[in-house]
OpenMM code with the backbone's topology and positions (N, CA, C; nanometers):
from openmm import Vec3, app, unit

residues = "MET GLU TRP GLY ARG ILE PRO THR ASN PRO VAL ARG ASP VAL ARG LYS PRO THR VAL ARG ARG GLU ARG SER VAL ARG PRO LEU SER PRO GLU GLN VAL GLU ALA LEU ARG ARG GLU LEU ASP PRO VAL SER ALA SER TYR ALA GLY VAL LEU ALA TYR ALA GLY PRO ARG PRO GLY GLU GLY LEU ARG LEU LEU TRP ARG ASP VAL GLY GLU ARG THR LEU LEU PHE ASP VAL THR ARG ARG SER THR ARG THR".split()
positions = [
    Vec3(-2.4269, -0.4776, -2.2198),
    Vec3(-2.3559, -0.5009, -2.3675),
    Vec3(-2.3061, -0.5561, -2.3840),
    Vec3(-2.2160, -0.6383, -2.2690),
    Vec3(-2.1046, -0.6990, -2.3281),
    Vec3(-2.1851, -0.8012, -2.3459),
    Vec3(-2.2922, -0.9078, -2.2617),
    Vec3(-2.3323, -1.0106, -2.3201),
    Vec3(-2.3985, -0.9616, -2.4477),
    Vec3(-2.4645, -0.8649, -2.4994),
    Vec3(-2.5578, -0.8595, -2.6490),
    Vec3(-2.6678, -0.8478, -2.5833),
    Vec3(-2.7667, -0.7999, -2.4485),
    Vec3(-2.8782, -0.8263, -2.4204),
    Vec3(-2.8937, -0.6353, -2.3979),
    Vec3(-2.7847, -0.5863, -2.4427),
    Vec3(-2.8777, -0.4025, -2.4606),
    Vec3(-2.7725, -0.3768, -2.5695),
    Vec3(-2.8733, -0.2981, -2.6353),
    Vec3(-2.7065, -0.2143, -2.8061),
    Vec3(-2.6043, -0.1228, -2.7628),
    Vec3(-2.6418, -0.0572, -2.6179),
    Vec3(-2.5518, 0.0244, -2.5988),
    Vec3(-2.5333, 0.0294, -2.4487),
    Vec3(-2.4152, 0.0966, -2.3944),
    Vec3(-2.4075, 0.1271, -2.2632),
    Vec3(-2.4535, 0.2777, -2.1616),
    Vec3(-2.6124, 0.1974, -2.0957),
    Vec3(-2.6943, 0.3470, -2.0896),
    Vec3(-2.6020, 0.4185, -1.9797),
    Vec3(-2.5003, 0.3901, -1.9178),
    Vec3(-2.3934, 0.4960, -1.8315),
    Vec3(-2.2376, 0.5527, -1.8807),
    Vec3(-2.2684, 0.5154, -2.0023),
    Vec3(-2.1227, 0.5289, -2.0652),
    Vec3(-2.1016, 0.7034, -2.0427),
    Vec3(-2.2271, 0.7622, -2.0802),
    Vec3(-2.1507, 0.9339, -2.0424),
    Vec3(-2.1994, 1.0039, -1.9535),
    Vec3(-2.1884, 0.9058, -1.8049),
    Vec3(-2.2165, 0.9595, -1.6749),
    Vec3(-2.1096, 0.9853, -1.5689),
    Vec3(-2.0603, 1.0976, -1.5197),
    Vec3(-1.8493, 1.1079, -1.4866),
    Vec3(-1.8873, 1.0347, -1.2914),
    Vec3(-1.8209, 1.0198, -1.2918),
    Vec3(-1.7633, 0.9834, -1.1641),
    Vec3(-1.7873, 1.0965, -1.0421),
    Vec3(-1.8814, 1.1480, -0.9683),
    Vec3(-1.8481, 1.2410, -0.8985),
    Vec3(-1.6561, 1.2095, -0.8484),
    Vec3(-1.6267, 1.3079, -0.8274),
    Vec3(-1.4387, 1.3078, -0.7508),
    Vec3(-1.5264, 1.3132, -0.6150),
    Vec3(-1.4086, 1.2730, -0.5544),
    Vec3(-1.3834, 1.2285, -0.4053),
    Vec3(-1.3089, 1.2926, -0.3296),
    Vec3(-1.2987, 1.3852, -0.2708),
    Vec3(-1.2334, 1.4911, -0.1993),
    Vec3(-1.1700, 1.4132, -0.0737),
    Vec3(-1.0016, 1.4141, -0.0489),
    Vec3(-1.0253, 1.3822, 0.1207),
    Vec3(-0.9995, 1.4828, 0.2279),
    Vec3(-1.0897, 1.4226, 0.3064),
    Vec3(-1.1141, 1.5073, 0.4206),
    Vec3(-0.9561, 1.5481, 0.5320),
    Vec3(-0.8545, 1.4251, 0.5086),
    Vec3(-0.7245, 1.4792, 0.6109),
    Vec3(-0.6429, 1.4325, 0.4502),
    Vec3(-0.5256, 1.5537, 0.4539),
    Vec3(-0.4474, 1.5140, 0.4085),
    Vec3(-0.3283, 1.4383, 0.4335),
    Vec3(-0.2817, 1.3467, 0.3776),
    Vec3(-0.1384, 1.3238, 0.4423),
    Vec3(-0.0402, 1.3716, 0.4712),
    Vec3(0.0649, 1.3926, 0.5532),
    Vec3(0.1655, 1.4018, 0.6100),
    Vec3(0.2485, 1.3275, 0.6056),
    Vec3(0.3271, 1.2868, 0.5477),
    Vec3(0.4574, 1.2090, 0.5935),
    Vec3(0.5827, 1.1998, 0.6922),
    Vec3(0.5940, 1.1314, 0.7839),
    Vec3(0.7277, 1.1719, 0.8664),
    Vec3(0.8060, 1.2087, 0.8242),
    Vec3(0.8877, 1.3007, 0.8199),
    Vec3(1.0145, 1.2856, 0.7825),
    Vec3(1.0831, 1.1835, 0.8163),
    Vec3(1.2662, 1.1379, 0.7818),
    Vec3(1.3173, 1.1103, 0.8054),
    Vec3(1.3887, 1.0260, 0.8971),
    Vec3(1.3794, 1.2075, 1.0098),
    Vec3(1.4669, 1.1909, 1.1408),
    Vec3(1.3231, 1.1916, 1.2363),
    Vec3(1.2353, 1.2062, 1.2301),
    Vec3(1.0944, 1.1758, 1.2321),
    Vec3(1.0916, 1.0256, 1.3128),
    Vec3(1.1399, 0.9575, 1.1078),
    Vec3(1.0967, 0.7955, 1.1029),
    Vec3(1.2159, 0.7153, 1.2447),
    Vec3(1.3244, 0.8229, 1.2055),
    Vec3(1.4424, 0.6970, 1.2962),
    Vec3(1.4116, 0.7404, 1.3968),
    Vec3(1.3766, 0.8699, 1.5060),
    Vec3(1.3552, 0.8568, 1.5728),
    Vec3(1.2560, 0.7533, 1.7002),
    Vec3(1.1157, 0.6924, 1.5485),
    Vec3(1.0583, 0.6430, 1.6328),
    Vec3(1.1394, 0.4775, 1.6148),
    Vec3(1.1723, 0.4293, 1.5270),
    Vec3(1.2467, 0.3115, 1.5208),
    Vec3(1.3059, 0.2642, 1.6482),
    Vec3(1.4112, 0.4239, 1.6599),
    Vec3(1.5314, 0.3849, 1.7583),
    Vec3(1.4447, 0.2960, 1.8851),
    Vec3(1.2705, 0.3634, 1.8735),
    Vec3(1.1926, 0.3238, 1.9869),
    Vec3(1.1592, 0.1588, 2.0015),
    Vec3(1.1637, 0.0834, 1.8805),
    Vec3(1.0817, 0.0299, 1.8597),
    Vec3(1.2109, -0.1199, 1.9026),
    Vec3(1.1577, -0.2442, 1.8678),
    Vec3(1.2147, -0.3980, 1.8509),
    Vec3(1.2874, -0.3934, 1.7162),
    Vec3(1.4056, -0.4468, 1.7278),
    Vec3(1.4628, -0.4437, 1.5808),
    Vec3(1.3286, -0.5289, 1.4691),
    Vec3(1.2418, -0.6143, 1.5310),
    Vec3(1.1886, -0.6434, 1.3674),
    Vec3(1.0462, -0.5290, 1.3451),
    Vec3(1.0214, -0.5145, 1.4645),
    Vec3(0.9307, -0.3682, 1.4381),
    Vec3(1.0089, -0.2256, 1.4206),
    Vec3(1.0800, -0.2201, 1.4688),
    Vec3(1.1830, -0.1335, 1.3988),
    Vec3(1.2067, -0.1188, 1.1767),
    Vec3(1.2013, -0.2688, 1.1584),
    Vec3(1.2653, -0.3113, 1.0107),
    Vec3(1.1016, -0.2809, 0.9435),
    Vec3(0.9661, -0.3492, 1.0305),
    Vec3(0.8322, -0.3096, 0.9327),
    Vec3(0.8527, -0.1630, 1.0213),
    Vec3(0.8707, -0.0652, 1.0682),
    Vec3(0.8281, 0.0530, 1.0185),
    Vec3(0.9786, 0.1435, 0.9265),
    Vec3(1.0276, 0.1379, 0.9081),
    Vec3(1.1184, 0.1564, 0.8403),
    Vec3(1.0789, 0.0977, 0.6562),
    Vec3(1.0312, -0.0152, 0.6625),
    Vec3(0.9514, -0.0830, 0.5580),
    Vec3(0.8015, 0.0236, 0.5276),
    Vec3(0.7208, 0.0511, 0.5797),
    Vec3(0.6397, 0.1460, 0.5190),
    Vec3(0.6872, 0.2846, 0.5457),
    Vec3(0.7686, 0.3571, 0.6593),
    Vec3(0.8005, 0.4961, 0.5498),
    Vec3(0.8482, 0.5076, 0.4828),
    Vec3(0.9868, 0.4094, 0.4388),
    Vec3(1.0780, 0.4726, 0.3298),
    Vec3(1.0040, 0.3990, 0.2059),
    Vec3(1.0073, 0.2769, 0.1795),
    Vec3(0.9191, 0.2072, 0.0881),
    Vec3(0.7861, 0.2316, 0.0606),
    Vec3(0.6804, 0.2815, 0.1685),
    Vec3(0.5712, 0.3284, 0.0990),
    Vec3(0.4419, 0.2192, 0.0428),
    Vec3(0.4762, 0.0806, 0.1195),
    Vec3(0.3599, 0.0358, 0.0697),
    Vec3(0.2247, 0.0430, 0.2237),
    Vec3(0.0861, -0.0042, 0.1485),
    Vec3(0.0143, 0.0032, 0.2770),
    Vec3(0.0475, -0.1496, 0.3362),
    Vec3(-0.0165, -0.1126, 0.4743),
    Vec3(-0.0001, -0.1894, 0.5911),
    Vec3(0.0239, -0.3789, 0.5660),
    Vec3(-0.1273, -0.3677, 0.4998),
    Vec3(-0.0926, -0.5450, 0.4342),
    Vec3(-0.0019, -0.5960, 0.3474),
    Vec3(0.0231, -0.5137, 0.2559),
    Vec3(0.0970, -0.5456, 0.1772),
    Vec3(0.2366, -0.5454, 0.2053),
    Vec3(0.2768, -0.4479, 0.3303),
    Vec3(0.3953, -0.5114, 0.4603),
    Vec3(0.3924, -0.5877, 0.4923),
    Vec3(0.2727, -0.6539, 0.5426),
    Vec3(0.3105, -0.7477, 0.5991),
    Vec3(0.2920, -0.8698, 0.5421),
    Vec3(0.2774, -0.9134, 0.4106),
    Vec3(0.3022, -0.9957, 0.3298),
    Vec3(0.4271, -1.0334, 0.2616),
    Vec3(0.4893, -0.9108, 0.2767),
    Vec3(0.6298, -0.9331, 0.2134),
    Vec3(0.7120, -1.0510, 0.2826),
    Vec3(0.8146, -1.1449, 0.2198),
    Vec3(0.8471, -1.2012, 0.2729),
    Vec3(1.0152, -1.1745, 0.2097),
    Vec3(1.0979, -1.2569, 0.2936),
    Vec3(1.2295, -1.3021, 0.2772),
    Vec3(1.2734, -1.2871, 0.1113),
    Vec3(1.2009, -1.3547, 0.0454),
    Vec3(1.2401, -1.4042, -0.1185),
    Vec3(1.1968, -1.2582, -0.2112),
    Vec3(1.1130, -1.2261, -0.1528),
    Vec3(1.1331, -1.0691, -0.2146),
    Vec3(1.1770, -0.9097, -0.1775),
    Vec3(1.2587, -0.9682, -0.1268),
    Vec3(1.3919, -0.8899, -0.0894),
    Vec3(1.5277, -0.8581, -0.1559),
    Vec3(1.5310, -0.8056, -0.2316),
    Vec3(1.6099, -0.7908, -0.3704),
    Vec3(1.7513, -0.6970, -0.2721),
    Vec3(1.8688, -0.6457, -0.3362),
    Vec3(1.9370, -0.6070, -0.3047),
    Vec3(1.8912, -0.4468, -0.3238),
    Vec3(1.8667, -0.4226, -0.4307),
    Vec3(1.7711, -0.2708, -0.4134),
    Vec3(1.6384, -0.2557, -0.4419),
    Vec3(1.5591, -0.3649, -0.4652),
    Vec3(1.4287, -0.3557, -0.4929),
    Vec3(1.3492, -0.4426, -0.3455),
    Vec3(1.2250, -0.4031, -0.4035),
    Vec3(1.0801, -0.4559, -0.2659),
    Vec3(0.9670, -0.5316, -0.3556),
    Vec3(0.9693, -0.6376, -0.3621),
    Vec3(0.8320, -0.6712, -0.4265),
    Vec3(0.7062, -0.7286, -0.3649),
    Vec3(0.6467, -0.5922, -0.4160),
    Vec3(0.5115, -0.6453, -0.2964),
    Vec3(0.3961, -0.7478, -0.4146),
    Vec3(0.4020, -0.7811, -0.3654),
    Vec3(0.2838, -0.9474, -0.4114),
    Vec3(0.1603, -0.9180, -0.3692),
    Vec3(0.0552, -0.8922, -0.4155),
    Vec3(-0.0336, -0.7920, -0.4050),
    Vec3(-0.1743, -0.9185, -0.4380),
    Vec3(-0.1201, -0.9983, -0.5033),
    Vec3(-0.1988, -1.1437, -0.4447),
    Vec3(-0.2000, -1.2395, -0.3843),
    Vec3(-0.0637, -1.2042, -0.2900),
    Vec3(-0.0619, -1.3411, -0.2068),
    Vec3(-0.1501, -1.2871, -0.0821),
    Vec3(-0.2235, -1.3890, -0.0206),
    Vec3(-0.3001, -1.4008, 0.0990),
    Vec3(-0.1842, -1.3598, 0.2200),
    Vec3(-0.2183, -1.3112, 0.2809),
    Vec3(-0.1038, -1.2822, 0.3996),
    Vec3(-0.1387, -1.4190, 0.5263),
    Vec3(-0.0640, -1.4199, 0.6175),
    Vec3(-0.0884, -1.5914, 0.6473),
    Vec3(-0.0558, -1.5464, 0.8080),
    Vec3(-0.0604, -1.4088, 0.8768),
    Vec3(-0.0957, -1.3745, 0.9734),
    Vec3(-0.1597, -1.3099, 0.9830),
    Vec3(-0.1959, -1.3655, 1.1355),
    Vec3(-0.3461, -1.2610, 1.1159),
    Vec3(-0.3407, -1.1563, 1.2028),
] * unit.nanometer
topology = app.Topology()
chain = topology.addChain("A")
for resn in residues:
    res = topology.addResidue(resn, chain)
    for name in ("N", "CA", "C"):
        topology.addAtom(name, app.Element.getBySymbol(name[0]), res)
């Protein structure tokens, strides 16, 4: 339709089925996060804190650079490719 090859969109009125989660997300409490962080080395503890408190996906957290850390904000650049393996 966008290229002018057909006059109308044949799937315009088709509704996408809803997907139900099989598992619910149960975030850790701050007490549980801090207990976990105490058991980790400093770098891993920092990463766990970012994941737990800022809520990025793991891949977004891995792409976080120091220049993305502000005084009160974090910038998660989803267009940046990770250099880590």
